[in-house]
C-alpha positions as CSV (number, residue, x, y, z in Angstrom):
1,M,144.4,180.3,84.1
2,T,143.9,176.7,83.1
3,L,147.0,175.7,85.1
4,L,145.5,177.2,88.2
5,L,142.2,175.4,87.6
6,R,144.0,172.1,87.1
7,L,146.0,172.6,90.3
8,I,142.9,173.3,92.4
9,F,141.0,170.4,90.8
10,N,143.8,168.0,91.6
11,A,144.1,169.3,95.1
12,L,140.4,168.8,95.7
13,G,140.7,165.4,94.1
14,L,143.4,164.5,96.5
15,I,141.2,165.6,99.5
16,L,138.4,163.4,98.0
17,I,140.9,160.4,97.7
18,S,141.9,160.9,101.3
19,E,138.3,160.6,102.4
20,L,137.7,157.4,100.2
21,I,140.9,155.5,101.0
22,P,141.6,154.7,104.7
23,G,145.4,154.6,104.2
24,I,145.8,158.1,102.8
25,M,145.4,161.3,104.9
26,V,145.6,165.0,103.9
27,E,145.4,167.5,106.7
28,G,143.8,170.3,104.8
29,L,143.7,172.4,101.6
30,Y,147.2,173.8,101.9
31,P,149.0,170.4,102.1
32,A,146.7,169.2,99.3
33,I,147.8,172.0,97.1
34,I,151.5,171.4,97.9
35,A,151.0,167.7,97.2
36,A,149.3,168.4,93.9
37,V,152.2,170.6,92.8
38,V,154.8,168.1,93.9
39,L,153.0,165.2,92.2
40,G,152.8,167.3,89.1
41,I,156.5,168.1,89.1
42,L,157.3,164.4,89.8
43,N,155.1,163.3,87.0
44,I,156.7,165.8,84.6
45,I,160.3,165.2,85.5
46,I,160.9,161.8,87.2
47,R,158.1,159.6,85.8
48,P,159.3,159.6,82.2
49,V,162.9,158.7,83.3
50,L,161.5,155.8,85.5
51,L,159.3,154.6,82.7
52,I,162.3,154.4,80.3
53,L,164.4,152.7,82.8
54,T,161.7,150.1,83.6
55,L,160.7,149.6,80.0
56,P,161.7,145.9,79.8
57,I,159.6,144.9,82.8
58,T,156.8,147.2,81.6
59,I,156.7,145.4,78.3
60,L,156.8,142.0,80.0
61,T,153.9,142.9,82.3
62,L,152.0,144.4,79.3
63,G,152.1,147.9,80.8
64,L,150.9,147.0,84.3
65,F,154.3,148.0,85.8
66,A,153.5,151.6,85.0
67,F,150.9,151.5,87.8
68,V,153.7,150.4,90.2
69,V,155.8,153.4,89.1
70,N,152.9,155.7,89.6
71,G,152.2,154.3,93.1
72,A,155.9,154.6,94.0
73,L,155.9,158.3,93.0
74,F,152.8,158.8,95.0
75,L,154.4,157.2,98.1
76,F,157.6,159.1,97.5
77,A,155.7,162.4,97.4
78,A,154.0,161.6,100.7
79,S,157.3,160.8,102.3
80,F,158.5,164.4,102.4
81,I,155.3,166.5,102.4
82,E,154.1,167.4,105.8
83,G,150.4,167.0,106.1
84,F,150.1,164.3,103.4
85,Y,150.5,160.8,104.7
86,V,150.2,157.4,102.9
87,S,150.4,154.3,105.1
88,S,151.3,151.5,102.6
89,F,152.3,150.9,99.1
90,W,148.8,149.4,98.3
91,S,147.1,152.6,99.4
92,A,149.6,154.6,97.3
93,L,148.8,152.4,94.3
94,L,145.1,152.8,94.7
95,G,145.5,156.5,95.4
96,S,147.6,157.0,92.3
97,I,145.1,155.2,90.1
98,L,142.3,157.4,91.4
99,M,144.4,160.5,91.1
100,S,145.0,159.6,87.4
101,I,141.3,159.2,86.8
102,I,140.4,162.4,88.6
103,G,143.2,164.3,86.7
104,A,142.0,163.0,83.4
105,V,138.4,164.0,84.1
106,G,139.5,167.4,85.3
107,N,141.7,168.0,82.3
108,R,139.0,167.0,79.9
109,W,136.5,169.3,81.6
110,I,138.9,172.2,81.8
111,N,139.9,171.8,78.1
112,Q,136.2,171.7,77.0
113,E,135.5,174.9,79.0
114,A,138.6,176.6,77.5
115,T,137.6,175.7,73.9
116,K,134.1,176.9,74.4
117,R,135.4,180.3,75.3
118,T,138.0,180.6,72.6
119,I,136.2,179.3,69.5
120,E,134.0,181.8,67.6
121,Y,132.0,180.7,64.7
122,R,131.4,183.0,61.7
123,E,129.0,182.6,58.9
124,I,130.5,182.5,55.4
125,E,128.5,184.5,53.0
């Protein structure tokens, strides 16, 4: 259930980002859901490999190159999803930063709601 909530939250965040940044366009909810799934898969599978391969330059830039990797993955996802368009790398970089912030806020909110439902307190007598 939490996975579905995260997916919907990220898709709605992607629609919000497309309204805020002029270089990013999402044509509806269905392409936003597909883009959220693809971005999640890319972040799980390809991002760690890219971060390991670019570790020397990431260390030299004090971690700032990780933003470039995120932006490149965002632009890469937009290159093959129909209905999700990114016009430039700078738009992708800004979009990936905002998507990370929205995803972190959503994950924190969803985790708080899940722990509220699962924790029961008992009095010890």
